[in-house]
Steps between C-alpha positions, in 0.01 A plus 500: 500500500776751595687413176187584294437818679866619479555383143540860359754757622232766550300259715813428711569866552130561596481222746842588659364862559174358642664249727722750680226761528271232646755437774504880571119497519514217754747696708264798497203294621679471834700827500223747397256434789790461745643831393164671525443362856849576616487869387146580602424249769137430374308218349303764301836607339547138381151485353562846344799384306361165391164608366645725221640191332148400393347846433685579165387175346141544619468868391725524198529137362318546171675816419839341562400207285416734211839661551664168455309431183582842365878532565611148535561251786884555524473867543234468764681215683818688530317822594316298768835391643632845498194619689554221759868583537420868574218400735719280729770769505223742619388255761844435618562872570144588616487620861145630471207269452347684205830462301509130586143461385586685182796274432284190563228638259765554236629140540127385470469689178816342362372155583160569347679605176764220501234215537313560165821590328680194584205266434465670155857439426535135605324352193741693282805392691375135523286446203313191374543184704739683735220717635391275790861471614549871487174577698597226753860626547374854545248404774753264663756789532219713662435222750868431559570862575220513757636178659870557494497878534351507848741227611798714372353801680490312829870423468587853379322681776731340744780713344333811330216731558168472302595811298797313358258237364306778340815614323577138385143480362542826313821371336324190375243705320762726353676184361169368370416826328846498330473141384150522368535848354788394293342188353554519119482185292347419161371168633239682708192540301391862423267634764143484370377851566361586155154478621554790740728729292229776475574761759174507685510566868635238730162498693320424172743225407447351846123511466494367153737224583301393805179490296672284244630267765168465677328409170695174512317230701830322586647814650184580699507149641859501604490855647199409703652175612845646596321783689289258689799281578688786656189602697499149653868422553595847639395367839829307515703821538310596814395154613843342511613716784191450708493125415866457608466681828142429626425158352823323438684671786824536316729806521669715240719208366190292457335779303812543288488122420144541388570792276804313364286195418256707312779681315680176397174349379427811299836485337460129406149568356637776283774273366242218433411679179770287333238224497232701316654568159256462222148611446329761719260237646797364699545853636129507595522168670809594695320823611210309636722250676671796669166633622424160645824491688433844648155394617652198674752730676222726636281219620798322663587814697138530610477154656862393576658580846838342442793714393662209310184445291451867430853530359437257215150650445659835449764360261219339295302827491816692406566242212138564382544879525824485277339257254180700464683836469730393223226337291257788558759732335555248218130473431451879517783573261366219260159671499613845377730655233834629607388863437267467810730316734603804691144605578408132560751434773451849653130441521555168666746667743242757587226234563724276716650796700158621590382149579811457720435820695131404550597146608738616759234724658233239479715228646590718798131568574404127472793391719413754769129405492513117449866377531768420257391146414151630414672749259699227334176283469292775344779583266546139390132460431498832316796391284324166426210713377720710271660194351160341435376807329808535283526133408235478225598840344869399493417163336291679243780746427777236487335163418686172513644425147269271293763241442565472877136514593439196277743290697381284790576643843789331687558466869 
């Protein structure tokens, strides 16, 4: 799989840039809230610097997607990394909370721009049969960064202050901007932006693009499904902490093991795309298998009181998360022309970011009112409903090939 994804020199350069910036992102997941708490001694300060990471995608996602389709994915990806580099330099030197919030918001803007830009560029860097490998490796690097980065931060914080980790993160984005911005190779297919050459307003381009996307039943089904999934699984981000402390009675090390199990599972699920090369119906099947694995995780956390049984359940759920995420992206890109990919993935980012914010708030309310295991139970049943509603529509959009359907089923 790695050999396929890294077959071209431009792809190798892109993935090298992404790998080291993902490690920097993992460092910042620990260092940013710690820096906010150390400097301002308030939990509200932590919330104030974490929330801006979601807001740009929610408020500006479609406009950023139209920008990607207009000026090209490489320009936007390198610009996004420049924004994130500047943002973390601002955060590192901010001694007033408004400046730190401004830096965090700028970083969120960069992330909201990089996501659709990178996903638009991947099919060009890894075309044809290499596309699943490229998508899988991209997601696996994200997962690896969020698993290894915090571990590296734990070691580094013994020797350096959180501000030094912010500097390191800024450097990784500067390197990424340089590597991606200087990609020049004839083997990369020309960027398909002919359909949006007319210089209408960016807002109009965003609106027209979204209308065109929502006219496609496959896109509507996948956007609704992925939004519903995030609404359901967002409980894990809040519930894991409460489950570890109040139900399983394990400390911080136990919680770290739970988070690591989910992260390792997610990475393996992303890499499993090596087994789904072929027609899009295989991607559809893998997506549904991923949803089923996430349902099993949520229901297990609702009824199991053993730490050593919860760990494998979280790994299975993480595997399903990675498997579903990669194949969701593959199905989406297969459903639309390249000229709409920027707006497509930006719209998806907007939907899931909003769903994630709502899910965190709803999960907190349910946990306070009924307990953490009730929250996991309701989320698991809701996700089962989402999968059941999506199943017939996905089967209609990507049916089993006739030649295979004619064969007898095997056990």
